[in-house]
N, C-alpha and C positions, 0 to 999 in steps of 0.2 A: 714610886707612886704612892700617894697617901691611901690609907685604907681605914675602914671603920668596921668594928665588930657588930654583927647582927646575929644574936643568938650564938651558936657555936661556929658559924661560918663567917669568913671575912669577905666582904665584897668591896672592890675598889670604888672610891668616890670619883665622880666625873672630874676631869681636869679642864679648866677654862683659862683662856688667854685674854685677860682684860686689857692688856697693854695697848692694843690698837684702839679700843674704845676710849681709854684714858688719853691717848695721844690726840684723838679726834676732838674730844671735849676741850682739851687744852688749846688746840689750834683755833677752835671756834671763838674762844674768849680772847685770843691774841689779836683779833680784828685784822687779819691779813698779815700780821707780823709773825715773828718767831719767838716772842717773849712777852711777859706780863710785868706791869708795874704793880706796886702795892695795892692800888685802887682796883685794878683788874683782878688781882688775886682775891681780894675781899669780895668782889662781885661774883666771881666764880664760886666761892665758898657759899655765899648766900643763895645764889640761883640754883646750885646743885643740892640744896637742902642739907648742907653739912652743919649748919649752925644749930646749936642746942644749948641746954644748960651746961653741959660739960665742955662744949667747944663754942665759944662766943666770938663775936666780931673782933673784940680786943685780942683774943687768942690768935685769930687769923693774922692780925697785924704783927703780933709778937713772933709768930712762927715765920712770917715773911722776913722780918728783920733778922732772926736767928739764922735762917737758911742762907740769906744773902750777905751775911757779915763778911766784909772784905771782898765781895764779888761784884759790887755795883748796885744799881737800883732796879734792874730788870731781870726777872726770873725766866730762865730757859727751861726746857723740858727736864733735864737732869735734876735741877733744883726743885722743880715741881714734884717729881717723884720723892725726893727727900722730904719735902713739905708734907706730902700725903702720909708718910710714915709718922711724922710728928702729930698730924691730925688724928690718925688712928690711935696713937698712944694717948693723946689728950682725951679722946672720946671714949676710951676704954674698949675699943674694938680689937 
């Protein structure tokens, strides 16, 4: 369990499970399906407020292409989690 020092004592940080929230957002953008195309992924990034100077719409397209290389044209949930890691790295998070 992660902890953070406060003065001389260590108090554990709260643990959150964001996976159900991520799954829910992904499902909403799938429009009833179970996967996203590049256009849907770009819309999700924009609507979720992920776009910035560090992570642009072009970056979203490039990440989609990188994650989906050799896997087809539609992103399922496992690829979406992979894409989120790329977005975080690109955004400096």
